C-alpha positions as CSV (number, residue, x, y, z in Angstrom):
1,X,-151.1,-141.0,177.2
2,X,-149.2,-138.1,175.9
3,X,-145.5,-138.6,176.2
4,X,-144.1,-135.2,175.3
5,X,-140.3,-134.8,173.4
6,X,-138.6,-134.0,176.3
7,X,-139.9,-136.8,178.5
8,X,-138.8,-139.2,175.8
9,X,-135.3,-137.5,175.4
10,X,-134.7,-137.5,178.9
11,X,-135.3,-141.1,179.9
12,X,-134.2,-142.1,176.0
13,X,-137.6,-143.9,175.3
14,X,-140.2,-143.8,172.3
15,X,-144.0,-145.0,172.0
16,X,-143.1,-148.3,170.2
17,X,-146.4,-149.6,170.0
18,X,-150.0,-150.3,172.2
19,X,-151.7,-153.1,172.9
20,X,-155.1,-153.6,175.1
21,X,-154.5,-150.6,176.5
22,X,-150.9,-150.8,177.8
23,X,-148.6,-148.4,175.7
24,X,-145.0,-150.4,175.0
25,X,-142.1,-148.3,174.8
26,X,-138.7,-149.1,173.2
27,X,-135.7,-148.2,175.5
28,X,-132.0,-147.1,174.3
29,X,-130.3,-149.0,177.0
30,X,-130.8,-153.0,177.7
31,X,-129.6,-152.5,181.6
32,X,-132.1,-149.5,181.7
33,X,-135.0,-151.9,180.3
34,X,-134.4,-154.4,183.1
35,X,-133.6,-152.0,185.7
36,X,-137.0,-152.3,187.9
37,X,-136.2,-148.4,189.9
38,X,-136.2,-146.8,186.1
39,X,-139.6,-148.7,185.7
40,X,-140.9,-147.5,189.0
41,X,-139.8,-143.4,188.2
42,X,-141.5,-144.3,184.4
43,X,-144.7,-145.5,186.3
44,X,-145.1,-142.2,188.7
45,X,-144.8,-140.1,185.8
46,X,-147.2,-141.9,182.8
47,X,-149.0,-144.4,185.1
48,X,-149.4,-148.2,185.6
49,X,-150.2,-149.4,181.9
50,X,-146.8,-149.3,180.5
51,X,-144.7,-151.9,179.3
52,X,-141.0,-151.4,178.9
53,X,-139.3,-153.6,176.7
54,X,-135.4,-153.5,174.4
55,X,-135.1,-155.2,171.1
56,X,-131.5,-154.5,169.0
57,X,-133.0,-155.4,165.8
58,X,-134.4,-151.3,166.3
59,X,-132.6,-148.7,165.4
60,X,-133.5,-146.5,168.4
61,X,-132.5,-143.4,167.0
62,X,-133.9,-143.6,163.7
63,X,-137.5,-144.8,165.2
64,X,-137.0,-141.6,167.8
65,X,-136.6,-139.4,165.0
66,X,-139.2,-140.3,163.1
67,X,-142.0,-141.0,165.6
68,X,-141.7,-137.1,166.6
69,X,-141.8,-135.6,163.5
70,X,-141.9,-132.2,162.5
71,X,-146.0,-132.0,162.7
72,X,-145.4,-134.2,165.9
73,X,-143.6,-131.2,167.6
74,X,-146.1,-128.0,165.9
75,X,-149.5,-128.6,166.7
76,X,-150.2,-125.5,164.2
77,X,-148.3,-127.4,161.4
78,X,-149.7,-130.7,161.8
79,X,-153.1,-128.7,161.4
80,X,-152.3,-127.3,158.6
81,X,-151.1,-131.2,157.2
82,X,-154.8,-132.8,158.7
83,X,-156.2,-130.1,156.4
84,X,-154.2,-130.1,153.4
85,X,-154.2,-134.0,153.7
86,X,-158.3,-134.7,153.7
87,X,-159.0,-132.2,150.5
88,X,-156.7,-134.6,148.4
89,X,-153.3,-135.5,146.6
90,X,-153.0,-132.3,145.0
91,X,-153.8,-130.3,147.9
92,X,-151.4,-132.2,149.9
93,X,-148.4,-131.9,147.7
94,X,-149.0,-128.4,147.2
95,X,-148.4,-128.4,150.6
96,X,-145.5,-129.9,151.0
97,X,-143.8,-127.9,149.0
98,X,-145.2,-124.8,150.1
99,X,-143.8,-125.8,153.5
100,X,-140.1,-126.7,151.6
101,X,-140.3,-124.0,150.1
102,X,-140.6,-121.7,153.4
103,X,-138.8,-123.6,155.6
104,X,-135.3,-122.9,153.3
105,X,-135.3,-126.9,152.9
106,X,-133.4,-128.1,150.3
107,X,-135.0,-131.7,149.4
108,X,-138.0,-133.2,149.6
109,X,-137.4,-136.8,150.0
110,X,-140.3,-139.2,149.8
111,X,-139.9,-142.9,151.4
112,X,-142.1,-145.5,149.9
113,X,-141.8,-148.1,152.8
114,X,-143.8,-152.1,152.6
115,X,-146.3,-150.5,154.7
116,X,-146.2,-146.6,155.4
117,X,-144.4,-143.9,153.9
118,X,-141.5,-141.4,155.1
119,X,-141.9,-137.6,153.8
120,X,-138.3,-136.4,155.2
121,X,-137.6,-132.5,154.2
122,X,-132.9,-131.3,154.1
123,X,-133.2,-128.8,156.5
124,X,-129.7,-127.0,157.3
125,X,-128.3,-130.0,155.6
126,X,-129.7,-132.7,157.8
127,X,-132.8,-134.7,157.1
128,X,-135.9,-134.5,159.2
129,X,-139.0,-136.0,159.1
130,X,-142.0,-134.4,157.9
131,X,-144.8,-136.2,158.6
132,X,-146.1,-140.0,157.5
133,X,-148.6,-141.2,154.9
134,X,-150.5,-144.8,154.5
135,X,-149.6,-146.5,151.2
136,X,-152.7,-145.8,149.6
137,X,-151.7,-142.1,150.4
138,X,-147.8,-142.6,148.5
139,X,-149.6,-144.0,145.4
140,X,-151.7,-141.2,144.9
141,X,-148.8,-138.8,146.0
142,X,-146.5,-140.5,143.4
143,X,-148.8,-140.4,140.9
144,X,-149.5,-136.5,141.1
145,X,-145.6,-136.0,141.5
146,X,-145.2,-137.8,138.2
147,X,-147.6,-135.6,136.1
148,X,-145.9,-132.6,137.6
149,X,-143.0,-133.7,135.6
150,X,-145.0,-134.7,132.8
151,X,-143.5,-138.7,133.0
152,X,-145.6,-141.4,131.9
153,X,-147.3,-142.8,135.8
154,X,-147.0,-146.5,134.6
155,X,-143.7,-146.7,134.2
156,X,-142.0,-147.8,138.3
157,X,-140.0,-150.2,137.5
158,X,-136.6,-148.1,135.6
159,X,-135.3,-145.2,137.2
160,X,-136.5,-141.7,135.3
161,X,-136.1,-138.3,136.5
162,X,-138.0,-135.0,135.7
163,X,-138.6,-131.3,136.0
164,X,-141.2,-128.7,137.1
165,X,-142.3,-125.2,137.9
166,X,-144.4,-124.0,141.6
167,X,-144.8,-120.2,142.7
168,X,-141.6,-119.2,140.1
169,X,-138.9,-122.0,141.6
170,X,-137.9,-124.5,140.1
171,X,-137.7,-128.1,141.0
172,X,-135.5,-131.7,139.8
173,X,-137.4,-134.7,140.9
174,X,-135.4,-137.6,140.7
175,X,-137.1,-141.1,140.7
176,X,-135.5,-144.7,141.5
177,X,-137.4,-147.9,141.9
178,X,-136.5,-149.7,145.4
179,X,-137.2,-153.6,146.5
180,X,-140.4,-151.8,148.7
181,X,-141.7,-149.3,146.1
182,X,-140.2,-146.0,144.4
183,X,-138.0,-143.9,146.1
184,X,-138.4,-139.3,145.5
185,X,-135.9,-137.0,145.7
186,X,-137.7,-133.5,144.9
187,X,-134.4,-130.9,145.4
188,X,-136.0,-127.2,145.0
189,X,-133.7,-125.4,142.9
190,X,-133.0,-121.9,142.0
191,X,-134.5,-119.0,141.2
192,X,-133.7,-115.6,141.5
193,X,-133.6,-115.6,145.6
194,X,-130.6,-118.1,145.7
195,X,-127.8,-115.7,143.5
196,X,-125.6,-113.7,145.8
197,X,-123.9,-111.3,146.7
198,X,-120.2,-111.7,148.3
199,X,-121.9,-110.0,151.4
200,X,-124.7,-113.0,151.7
201,X,-122.6,-115.5,151.8
202,X,-120.7,-114.9,155.1
203,X,-117.3,-113.5,153.0
204,X,-116.1,-110.7,155.3
205,X,-114.3,-107.1,153.6
206,X,-110.7,-109.2,153.3
207,X,-111.9,-112.0,151.5
208,X,-114.2,-110.4,149.0
209,X,-111.2,-108.1,148.2
210,X,-109.0,-110.9,147.9
211,X,-111.2,-113.0,145.5
212,X,-112.8,-109.4,143.1
213,X,-108.5,-108.7,142.7
214,X,-108.8,-112.3,141.0
215,X,-111.6,-112.5,139.1
216,X,-111.6,-108.7,137.9
217,X,-108.4,-110.0,135.7
218,X,-108.3,-111.4,132.1
219,X,-107.1,-114.7,133.1
220,X,-106.4,-117.6,135.5
221,X,-107.8,-120.9,136.9
222,X,-109.5,-120.3,140.2
223,X,-110.8,-123.3,141.9
224,X,-113.2,-123.4,144.7
225,X,-112.6,-126.9,146.9
226,X,-114.9,-128.8,149.4
227,X,-116.9,-131.6,149.6
228,X,-120.7,-132.1,148.3
229,X,-123.3,-130.4,149.6
230,X,-120.6,-127.6,151.1
231,X,-122.1,-125.0,149.2
232,X,-119.4,-124.6,145.8
233,X,-121.4,-123.7,143.1
234,X,-123.8,-120.7,144.7
235,X,-120.1,-119.4,145.9
236,X,-119.5,-119.8,141.6
237,X,-122.5,-118.5,140.5
238,X,-121.7,-115.8,143.5
239,X,-118.5,-114.9,141.2
240,X,-120.7,-115.7,137.6
241,X,-123.1,-113.0,138.8
242,X,-121.0,-110.1,139.9
243,X,-118.7,-110.3,137.0
244,X,-122.3,-110.6,134.8
245,X,-122.4,-106.5,133.6
246,X,-123.4,-107.7,130.0
247,X,-120.2,-106.8,128.8
248,X,-118.5,-110.1,128.9
249,X,-119.0,-112.9,127.1
250,X,-119.6,-116.1,129.9
251,X,-120.0,-119.2,129.3
252,X,-120.9,-122.0,132.1
253,X,-120.8,-125.9,131.1
254,X,-122.8,-127.9,133.8
255,X,-123.4,-130.9,135.4
256,X,-127.2,-130.3,135.0
257,X,-128.1,-126.9,135.4
258,X,-129.5,-125.6,138.2
259,X,-129.4,-121.6,138.7
260,X,-130.6,-119.8,135.4
261,X,-128.5,-117.1,135.3
262,X,-129.7,-114.5,132.7
263,X,-126.6,-113.1,130.7
264,X,-124.7,-116.3,131.0
265,X,-124.9,-118.8,127.9
266,X,-125.5,-122.1,130.1
267,X,-124.1,-125.5,128.6
268,X,-125.9,-129.0,130.4
269,X,-123.7,-131.6,130.2
270,X,-125.6,-135.0,127.9
271,X,-123.6,-138.1,128.4
272,X,-126.8,-139.1,126.1
273,X,-126.1,-137.3,123.6
274,X,-122.3,-137.4,123.8
275,X,-122.0,-133.2,124.9
276,X,-119.3,-134.4,127.5
277,X,-116.6,-131.3,129.2
278,X,-113.9,-132.4,126.7
279,X,-115.9,-132.5,124.0
280,X,-118.0,-129.2,124.4
281,X,-114.8,-127.0,125.9
282,X,-113.5,-127.5,122.5
283,X,-115.8,-125.8,121.1
284,X,-117.0,-122.9,123.6
285,X,-113.2,-121.8,123.3
286,X,-114.6,-120.6,119.4
287,X,-117.9,-118.4,121.2
288,X,-114.9,-115.8,121.8
289,X,-115.8,-116.4,125.1
290,X,-114.1,-114.0,128.5
291,X,-114.8,-116.6,131.2
292,X,-115.3,-119.5,130.9
293,X,-117.2,-122.0,134.5
294,X,-116.4,-125.8,134.4
295,X,-119.2,-127.3,136.7
296,X,-116.2,-130.0,138.1
297,X,-113.1,-130.9,137.3
298,X,-112.7,-134.8,137.9
299,X,-110.3,-136.2,135.4
300,X,-106.9,-135.1,133.7
301,X,-108.2,-134.3,130.2
302,X,-110.6,-132.2,131.6
303,X,-108.1,-129.8,134.0
304,X,-105.5,-129.8,131.2
305,X,-108.0,-128.6,128.7
306,X,-109.4,-126.1,132.4
307,X,-105.0,-124.9,132.7
308,X,-104.9,-124.4,129.0
309,X,-107.9,-122.2,129.1
310,X,-106.7,-119.7,131.4
311,X,-103.4,-119.6,129.8
312,X,-104.4,-118.6,126.7
313,X,-106.4,-115.4,128.0
314,X,-109.4,-116.7,129.2
315,X,-110.8,-116.6,133.4
316,X,-112.2,-120.2,133.9
317,X,-113.8,-121.0,137.2
318,X,-113.9,-124.7,138.6
319,X,-114.9,-127.0,141.4
320,X,-113.0,-129.6,143.0
321,X,-113.9,-132.6,145.3
322,X,-111.4,-131.7,148.1
323,X,-110.8,-131.3,151.5
324,X,-109.2,-128.7,151.9
325,X,-106.7,-125.7,149.5
326,X,-103.5,-127.4,150.0
327,X,-104.9,-130.6,149.1
328,X,-106.1,-129.5,145.5
329,X,-102.9,-128.6,144.6
330,X,-102.2,-132.4,145.5
331,X,-105.7,-133.7,143.6
332,X,-104.3,-131.9,139.9
333,X,-100.5,-133.6,140.9
334,X,-102.9,-136.7,141.1
335,X,-104.3,-135.9,137.9
336,X,-101.1,-136.1,136.2
337,X,-100.7,-132.3,135.9
338,X,-97.2,-131.2,136.1
339,X,-96.4,-128.5,139.1
340,X,-94.9,-126.1,136.2
341,X,-98.1,-126.4,134.9
342,X,-100.0,-125.8,138.2
343,X,-98.2,-122.3,139.0
344,X,-98.2,-121.0,135.0
345,X,-101.9,-121.2,135.9
346,X,-104.0,-121.6,139.0
347,X,-104.3,-118.4,140.3
348,X,-106.7,-118.7,144.0
349,X,-107.9,-122.1,146.0
350,X,-111.8,-121.4,147.7
351,X,-111.9,-124.1,150.4
352,X,-115.3,-124.2,152.3
353,X,-117.8,-125.8,154.1
354,X,-121.3,-125.0,155.3
355,X,-121.2,-125.5,159.5
356,X,-125.0,-125.7,161.2
357,X,-125.8,-122.5,163.2
358,X,-126.9,-122.8,166.4
359,X,-130.8,-122.0,167.0
360,X,-130.4,-118.9,169.3
361,X,-134.1,-119.2,170.8
362,X,-133.4,-123.3,172.7
363,X,-129.2,-123.2,172.1
364,X,-128.2,-124.3,175.8
365,X,-124.9,-123.2,177.6
366,X,-122.5,-126.0,179.1
367,X,-119.3,-126.5,180.9
368,X,-116.8,-128.6,179.3
369,X,-116.1,-131.7,182.2
370,X,-112.7,-132.7,180.4
371,X,-110.7,-131.8,178.1
372,X,-111.1,-132.3,174.4
373,X,-107.6,-132.4,173.0
374,X,-108.4,-133.1,169.4
375,X,-109.5,-129.9,169.6
376,X,-107.6,-127.9,171.9
377,X,-110.0,-127.4,174.0
378,X,-109.7,-127.4,178.3
379,X,-112.6,-128.6,181.5
380,X,-114.0,-125.1,182.7
381,X,-114.6,-123.4,179.3
382,X,-118.3,-122.4,178.8
383,X,-119.7,-123.7,175.5
384,X,-123.7,-124.0,173.9
385,X,-125.1,-127.1,172.6
386,X,-128.3,-127.7,170.5
387,X,-131.7,-128.4,171.7
388,X,-135.2,-128.0,170.5
389,X,-137.8,-126.1,170.2
390,X,-140.6,-124.5,167.4
391,X,-138.3,-122.0,166.1
392,X,-136.1,-124.4,164.9
393,X,-138.8,-127.1,163.8
394,X,-136.9,-129.1,166.4
395,X,-133.3,-129.3,165.1
396,X,-131.2,-127.3,167.0
397,X,-130.6,-125.6,164.6
398,X,-131.6,-122.7,162.9
399,X,-129.2,-121.4,159.5
400,X,-126.1,-122.9,157.8
401,X,-123.1,-120.5,158.2
402,X,-120.5,-120.6,155.2
403,X,-117.1,-120.4,156.1
404,X,-113.9,-120.2,153.9
405,X,-110.4,-120.9,153.1
406,X,-108.4,-119.0,151.0
407,X,-105.4,-119.1,149.3
408,X,-103.6,-116.8,146.8
409,X,-100.8,-118.6,144.6
410,X,-98.3,-115.7,145.5
411,X,-94.7,-116.0,144.1
412,X,-93.9,-117.1,147.7
413,X,-96.9,-120.3,147.5
414,X,-95.6,-120.9,144.2
415,X,-92.2,-121.3,144.9
416,X,-93.3,-124.0,147.4
417,X,-95.4,-125.7,145.3
418,X,-92.3,-125.6,142.7
419,X,-90.0,-127.3,145.0
420,X,-92.6,-130.0,146.5
421,X,-92.6,-127.5,150.3
422,X,-96.3,-126.8,150.3
423,X,-98.1,-126.8,153.8
424,X,-99.6,-124.4,156.1
425,X,-96.6,-124.0,158.7
426,X,-95.3,-122.3,155.6
427,X,-97.9,-119.5,154.3
428,X,-100.1,-117.3,156.4
429,X,-103.5,-118.0,156.2
430,X,-106.5,-118.5,158.4
431,X,-107.6,-121.7,158.1
432,X,-110.8,-123.6,158.0
433,X,-110.0,-124.8,161.7
434,X,-109.4,-121.2,162.8
435,X,-112.9,-120.0,161.8
436,X,-114.7,-123.0,163.4
437,X,-113.0,-122.9,166.4
438,X,-114.1,-118.8,166.5
439,X,-117.4,-120.3,165.5
440,X,-117.6,-122.3,168.9
441,X,-116.5,-119.0,170.7
442,X,-118.8,-117.1,169.8
443,X,-121.5,-119.6,170.8
444,X,-122.8,-120.1,167.1
445,X,-121.7,-124.0,166.6
446,X,-121.6,-126.4,168.7
447,X,-118.3,-128.9,169.5
448,X,-120.2,-131.7,168.1
449,X,-120.7,-129.7,165.3
450,X,-117.6,-128.2,164.3
451,X,-116.2,-131.8,165.0
452,X,-116.9,-132.6,162.0
453,X,-114.9,-131.0,160.4
454,X,-111.4,-131.1,162.0
């Protein structure tokens, strides 16, 4: 019996087990699992050899996602997978890496469980199950990964990390021991294809002109803010790529170095070797730099050093974990930086998010049934929601779009900071919320997606 993804989604069921020719189906809803009319409907659809169960100890959504993996939804992909795994562990490992690169995944996750292993890919910010393999296949795969990184294959009870290169792409491997086995994350790092121009990262012409105005200055502090995975590093490296014309001494302090950029001096933080931001920055200032990139401002010491550098004739680029451009000011104040220090050094704040764009091939148009007061949406309006198809690998989304909120620290904004009066109501900028609602109106994003960021 083959229960398709569409039928499983429609009835909220997932194949759970098979006993003596009877297909055991796990039902998401307790009431439906006891409803004879619902069971009869399923029998008419799938035949009599089915049994419906409900068990709250199982996470239905997780089981559904893992059962309907990428290879189960795509026959061609399944054939490629079966061919690769039949050739041996090395070929299978290369197949996974090639597929991750082709799909433009950011990470490959290998979850080693008690009885089997889940291989998942992070696509457009979302984990998607690629396949399941046996425990024996998992152990062999882990050995191949460790050998690729030059790691000790016998080391299984302590965290370890390494790197390898495949098809001119760099990969960073992190391995941690768990109660079930070893958990592996393979981060796909950048090569030259990950270094972008401003046109490539969804900045409109006005936003590009504002950013270029400030990064072409000889001094000042420019902050890029947002949560983890919002594209801050990409924006920073886009700015450095633009500035890297061979006439400037650019030094970048990173933890870790992910993107390699020719012509930029890149220094990797090493806690074991006491190469900390606050230590190395003092020496960097003696290297005659025009531009300094500090991967992230996390504490008062780093913030003060960044401000001092920007006030002594250096352009300083950095990131912070804040939710908006204005909240970056509050974060600096919380770190102990005085308002006058912020006013004297900070020149531009770029707050950003990465928003999943709906797959244009399978997105579904629908009418909003009731008002959404939180987003200010009225019933009767037409929007789009996600579905699934082969072109988006069953995710409903085909890429991520960066949106930007840009705050210039002009004299008006500086006066508001000085008087502790800075609010969105008193400044004229296009907020992240406005960008999100614009994506919704264009049919690029769903209500569900933009609700995550507002």
